[in-house]
N, C-alpha and C positions, 0 to 999 in steps of 0.2 A: 319784709315789713318794707325795711330802707331800701331795695327793688322799688318796690311795689309805692312807695315814696315817691322817693327819685321822679317816680315816671310820671306822676299825678301833677307834679312841683314844674316837670317838665311841660306837662300837654298844657297848667296854667298859665305861664310863661308866653308860650305859642299866643292863648288866647289874649291873652294883653297884651303883647308886641300888634296883634293888626290894628287894633283900634290906634296906637298908639302911631304907625307906620300909616298910617292911612291919614291922621292927621298930620303927620309932616309933610306928607306934601301936598299935607292943601293948603299948610300956613305956604309954601315955599310959591304956592301955584300964584301966576301971577297974569292971568289971562280967562275971561270966562272958560277957553276952550279947555285950559290944563284942566281947572275944575272938573270940566264934565270927563276928560279921559280917567280922575280920578277917580270919581264913582263906579264908569262906563266900567273898568277895569274891570269889577266884582260883578256887577251885572252881565256881564256878557259871561264867565264863570256858573252865577248860576242858573240863567239862560241853558248851557251846554251841558252843565250835569244834570237838568232838568229834561232834556229833549232826549238824552239816552236812559234817564231812570225809567223814561215813558216808553223805550222802544225795550228796556230789559223785561218791563212791565207786562207786558204784552207776552214777552218771551216764556219767563216763569209761567204764566198763567193760560196758557195755551197751548194745547200737547196736538199731537199731528196722531185723531185716533186710527186703531187698528182697523182695516176691515175686511168682510170676507166674500168675496165672489162668489164662493161655488163650494161644495163637499169633494173629497175624493172618497171613495166606500173602498175598500184594501178586503174588506172580511167580515162577518158577522160582530155587526155594532160597533163596526172601526168607524167611524165617517171624519176624515182627515183634514180641517177646512181650510181654505186654497185663501190668503192672505195678501195672496202679489200678483200684478199681472202676468211674472215671468216664477216660475219655478223648477227646480229641477227634483226627479226624482228617482229613488234608489237607495240601496241598501249604507251609504254611509252616513253617520250622527250628522255630516253639518249639509245633507241636502234640505230641502223647502219641505217636501213629501219625503219621510223613511219609512221605509217598508223592510221591518223584521221577517227578509222571506233568503233562504243563500241563494234560490236560483234566480233574484235579480242581485243586477250589477252595481257593482258600489254609485258609481254614480250610469244609472240608465235609459234618463227618455229627462227629454223638456214637454211640461204643458202650458202654455201660454197664449193671454188673454188680447183679446184688440179693441181697439175702440167702440166698436162695433157689440162686443160681446164676446165675438163667437172664439171659440177656445183653439189650439191646434196642438198635436203632439209630433213629437220626433224623435226619433230613436238614438241614442250617440254609439252604435256600433256598440249594441250587451255583449253581450255572450251569447246569454240565450235568448236574445231578438223579442220580436212583442207584435199581438196579433192585436188586428181592431174590426172584432163583429165575424171574425171567422178568418180576415183577410192580413197575410204577412206582412208588416211595412218594411220597407228597405229604409235602411243605416240610410240617416242624416237629410232625408224626407218628410216634410210638413205633411200632418193627414187633419184635415176636421175636423174633430168632435164633438159629437152634440148628446146632450140629456139620455139617460139609456142606454148609450152604447157601451159593448163588451169590448173591456180593453185588458187581455190578458199581458203583465209582462213576469217573462221566465213564469213559472207558475203561480205567480201572485194575479188573481179575477178581479180586475178595481170596475166601477164605476163613479162616471160626474151625475152630479146631484145639484140643481142651483138651490138658493135657498130660500126658503120661502118669505110668503108676502109679512106676517109678519117680520123676519127676522130685518125683512129688507127695514121698514120703518124702522124697525127696534136699532138699526144699523145709523138708521139718517136722524135718529132722536141723540145717539151718543156721540158723533159728528155733530153735532149741535151745541151738546154740553161742552163737552169736552173743546169748543173750540171758542176761545174766550178773546176775541179782540179789542181789544182799546181803539177806542176811537180817536181816529188823529187828526183831529180839530184843536185839540189843547196844543198839541206838536207843531203843528200847519203854525199860532198862532203865535209860539214861542220863535220859532224860525224865523217869521219874518217881524217880530221889535227886534232880533237879532240882526239881522238883515239890515235895517230904518238903523237901527244905530250907527253899524259897522259903518256907513255910507255917512252918515255926522260925524264916525271917529277920521275916518280917513280926511274928510276934507278941511279936518281942523293938521292931522298931520302930514301928513303934503302938502296944505297950503297953496301955493301959486305953483306946483305943479298937477293938483289936480284937475281932473279931461269928467267932463263932462259924459263921455259916454260912461264912467264908473255908476255913476248915476243910471244908465239909462239900462245899464248890464244888468244891474241888480236891478230893477222894477220888470225888465224882461226875466231874469232866473225867479224874481216871485210870486209875476203869472205866470211860469209853466209852471210853477210847481202848483197851484190854487188849481189851476184849469185842468194838471195832470187829476190829483184829490176826486175834485168833479166831478170829469170824464167817467171816472171807472165807481165812483160810487153810482153815478146812472146806471151801470156793468152791474150792481148788485153786489161789487167787489170793495173787498170790507180791509185786507191788510195791506197795509203801508208800511207799513215797520225799516225793511230795506229799502224801501225807496227812498224815509223820510229823515234815515240817517246817511245814505248817499248827496241828496241835497243842500244838508247842514254840512258835510266833507266839501262842495259845491265851493258853497259861500262861502268859504276861509279861502277855497282858489280862489274867486276872485277877488280877497284880497290880496294876498299875499302876489297875485299879478299885478294889482293898481300900486304896489310899495311898490315892485320894478321898475316895471313899465307900465305908468299909465294912460299911455295911449295903443295903447292891447289888450284893454279889460271887455272890449266888446269882440274880440276873434276868439277870449276862452269862453264866451258866454254861450257864440254859436257852435265853439267843438261841445258846449255841454248844451246846446238842443239837439246836435246829430245823433247825440248821445244817447236821451231819450229816445228819441226816433227810432236806434239801432237799438234797443233795449227793448220797446214794445212790437219791433221788428219781429225779432227770436224772441222774445216768450209766443208770442201766436203761431212760429212756424213749428217751435219746440212742443208745442198740446199734439200736435198726431208725429206719435213716433214712425211708423212706416214713411210717411212724408221727409223726413229728418235726416233719416239712414237714406233715403234714394238721393238726395242728394250728394251723397259724399263723396262718390266722384266727382263733380261742381265744386267744389272745395278741397278737395287735394290740387284741381287741377289752379285754382285760383292762387294757394295756398305758394306752390314754386313758380308761378309767375310773378308772386308779392315779389318772394326771395331772387329770379333771378335779375332781376330790376333790379331790387338793390344788391349785387356784388354786380353788375355792371355800371350803373350809374351813378354808386353811391355815394354822398361824398364822405370828405373825413373831415371829423370832426373831435378832440379829445382824442385822435388813436383809432380810431374807428370809423369803419363807412357805413353806420346804419342812416344813412338819411339823405332823403332824396328832395332834389327844392323840384318845381311845379309852379311856374314864376313868382309872383310873392311869398308862395306856400308851401311847406318844410313839413315833411309826412314824417313817420320812420315804418314800414310796413311789419317792420317783426313786432312789430302793437301789433296789428290786425291778424298776422299771423299766429299765436298765440290761442284766439279763439280761435281759429282752424285746428288748431293742433291737440284741442277738447273737443271738437266736433264731430272731428274724425279715429280720433283714440277712443272715445266714451265707445262701448259696446251693449246693443242690449245681448241676452243670453245668448240663441243662437248662434252669434256672433264670435261671444266667449271659446265656444267648444270647432272655431273655425278654424283649420293652420293658416288656410291662404290669407283671412281674415288676417291677422295677425304677423304673418309676413310679410306685407304691404305695410302695416301700419311700422313696426320697424325701418322697413327702406327706408317710409316717408321719412324720419327720426332721425336718421345718419343721413339723409340730403338735410337736412335742418341745422343741422350740427357742420358739417359742412360747410354750409355758405356761413353761419355766422364766425366761425374758425376763419377762414375767406374777409367777411370783413371786420374779424378782431374783436369783436363786444362780449366781454368776459360776461356782464353783466347780466349780458340775456340770454346767454348761452349755459348758463350759471340756471337759472328761472328755469331752462326749457327742458333742461336736464334730470333737477329736481320734478317737474312733472310729467315728465318720463318713466322714471322710476316708481309713483306713483300709477301712472297709467298701470303701468305695466305692471304692478303686485297687485291691483284691483280685478286685472282679468283674470290673471292668473294661470293654473294648467300648466300643465311640467313642460314643454318645447316651451311658450313664451320664458321662462325662469334661463333656459340655456340660451334663448334668442339674445336676453335683458345683459345678462356677462357681455354675450360677446358684440352685443354693442356698449355696450361700460367701456371696455377692452378698449375700442376701438375708438369709441368718441374719446376718452384718457391720452391717448397717443395724439390725434391730432388736437387737444387742447395743450397738452405739454408740447407741443410743434409749434404750434402758431403764437398762442398766447404769451408773448415776449415783448419786449420795449418798456412800452407807455404804461400799460397793463400789469405787469410782471415790476412793473418799481414800483408801482400803488398798493403790489400784495408784501415786497421787500421794506416799505416803509411801514408798514400796517403796526401798529401798537409802538413806534418810534419819531411818532411827530413833533416829539417839545425836543429832541436833539436837535444840536447843533447845525449838521448838514441837511438836513428835514424840514425844521421851523419856515423857511424864508425860501424855499425851493418849491415847487413845482406840485412834486407830491406831496405837501405836509401845508403848505400856503394856506389855502380854503381849508383843512379840516382843523388847524388853529386858530383859525379867525371863527370860520362856526364857529368850538368850543367857546372861547372864547366873547362871540357875540352871545352866544344862549345863553350862559353863565349869568350876563348883566341883566338878561328877563325876568331873572326871579318866578316865584310861586305864580303874577299877574302881569307881568310884561310891562311894558312904557310903553306898551298905544301902538296901533296900528297905522302905520307911517311914521314913528319914532324911530325907526330905528336905523344901524347902520349897514346891517348884514345886507342890504337891499341893491349897494355898489358892489359887493362877491359879484364875480360871475357864475352862475350855476343857483346862487341864491334861490332863485326862485320855481328850481325842475330838482338836481338832486341835493340841493342843501337845502331845502323848501321846511324838515321837520329844523333845525335853527332858525329858522327869517319865523316858524309859528310859534316858536319857546322866549324868541325875543320879545318880539310884537306883544303875541295875546299871555306870555307865563304860561309856566311849565304844565301847573294845573291842563289850561287846555290843549296844552299841546301831547299830552300824557289820555285826556280822552277821547284824541284824533285816531288813539293807537287806538284805544279802548270801544272806540267803530268798530273798527274794519275789525279786533276780535268780538263782537257783537254779532257779524254780519257772519263771521264763521260759526257764531254756535248756532244761526239759526237755522242755516246751511247744514248742520252735525243733525239736529232736532228732525229736519224734513228727510232728510234721507232715510231714518231709521223707519220706515215706514213709506219708500218711494211704489212706483209704481212700477219702473223699469228699469234695470241694471244700468242701465243707458242714462238716464237720470243721475244718479246718485255716483257712476266713477265720472260724470260731467259734474257736479255738484262740488263733489269732493279735490280734481282738479282746479279749477275756477278758485276753492277757496283755498289749498294750500296755495294758489300765488299771490293773491291777497294776502295769507299769512308772510310769506319769502321773503315776496317784495318787498313787504311795508319795514320787513325786520333786514334787509339787506338796507335800505335809505336812510331809517334810521339809529340802530347801528352803523354801519360804516362812514355818515355823520361824525359820530363822534368815536370811533375809530378803537371803536370794541371789533370788530368787523373789518375787514380790509373794503375800501370803496370802491365800489365799484359803476356809479352815476348812474340806479335805476330810479325810475318814479317813485314814490307815493302816490299809492291808488284815489281817483278823485281829488288831488290836493296839490299835485306839481302842475306845472306847467306844459301846457302842451297841447294842443287838437288829438291826433292819434293815440294818446297813451287816455283821456279824458274817454274817449271813444269804447276804449280798448275794458279801461273799468265798469262802464255799462255792461258789455258788452261780456263781459265776465259776470256780474249781474244777475245778469237774464240765465244766466247754469246756474246762481243758487234757486235764482225764482223758481225755475221750474220744478224744481222738486219740493214746493209749494203744497202741500193737497191739503193743509188744512180746509173747513167746510167755506167755501165763499172765498179763500183770501186773495187767490193767485187767478190772475186771467192765465198764466198759461197753461195754467187748469177748465178745460172746458167743465161748462155745468152741470151736464148731464153726465159726465167725470165721477160727482161728487154725491149723486146724485140730487140735483135741485130741482124742484117740481115733480118728484118721482111718490112722493108722499100724494098727491096729486091726482096723481096716472092709477094709484093702484084701488 
């Protein structure tokens, strides 16, 4: 009882302290601007909570309904529903279609469907082989299988059947019922109010430092956001949770840049526009899996060229050569290579059993690590390494495991030999930033000031433009979490992290009923980059992890980083198969209009 009493007493004291703290701030305000900041900080928190909770609500209320695309008859009265476009057939319990027959291999073959509804079977070198309509199928060769065809696997006789008209209508009804999409208009209005209030706050906080391009950039972002939703709604799309979260984070990004560099906000806005354009292009392209896989060679080549240019012409900044200058512009090719790494690393079901494909991807991965080692970019190398492990795990297969072990050993050796000097000093200083030898040294100066500024912001922050951390180098990039905490408060800073986690939860729920292993692997890989990169940025700036100088997705200043964030979001969007939610999935694939045709 004493414990419970103490808890309620503490809560009561906290609630009492809120109005008193507001009153203290209000009494010390000596201008209309200070009064506005006093109340605006609490309104910002309310709006941020509302925007995030609306997305979470949509997430919890909506499910990706499992779809039945056909049936495979494997015996009398045994009709196995095919719920994916890619299915492994075999005796093993892990197979999508399990056949309990000793003449069937553990992984006998694959049965896949394309966008046109054509099914194909490929034998995986099974012991007893496969026969289609009396003709033996060669191993690793795809053959078309039609409704009513006789497919013999070992001694098991199988036959493919389509779903009935009634089942198709029932599937459409279930998808419509299970897909409960929250209207985007309320969230759009909330973000717009947030943006307008941010502009006013920046006018107050920056005072004479305020630049009119801040107003222009926020007007442009608001127009881009509304235009995007209106255009997609006209295309009969209704799911915008991921994009609205990204637009909210971009709003904070413009504020962070405005605090540090008021005259470069428009440049960041242009990067957001390019990112949205890249997002739209990738989603449109990814909707056709054969087309996506077909350009893998081109993506490989582009990634290699980007890394070679980076290694040869890269400029050194903070101990690594990962920047390229083109006139007044600077880019980080490694940020764009992240997209290529996922694009070529993700694989469809038939590629998972192709040893040549695995060898090529592993060789490409080693090349990427070698380039990052040559550039001395510890943070990006760590992100690539984690992504490589995740992709390799999802691709599975005995040969893959062996290659992964060999690859890990090789990468670890290169990293140990290359990452020294400034990067090594950062690692050695980890956890010791407040010690005399580090607190004012190169390794600890930024971190200690960042933590001090973060603490001074409290729960609600000092107000955008009213902090002092913006005077510190990299406060708008690697230390942006500290800048947000100081000026916007700990509550909103934590909500930015929760926003990234919410995106990841969307991806997790979407991949459960993914159309292809390609989209599943791609979404999981993008999700891991979002989470791991955010973790490195936040915990590194607080000395809870070694400081590696990586960007906070959607928030940190940087054109290529912003574009890469939107590109990664496209992989998550492509895995969203809810009814009419994603334009990355064609309407015909979701049964749109099928009821009218039947």
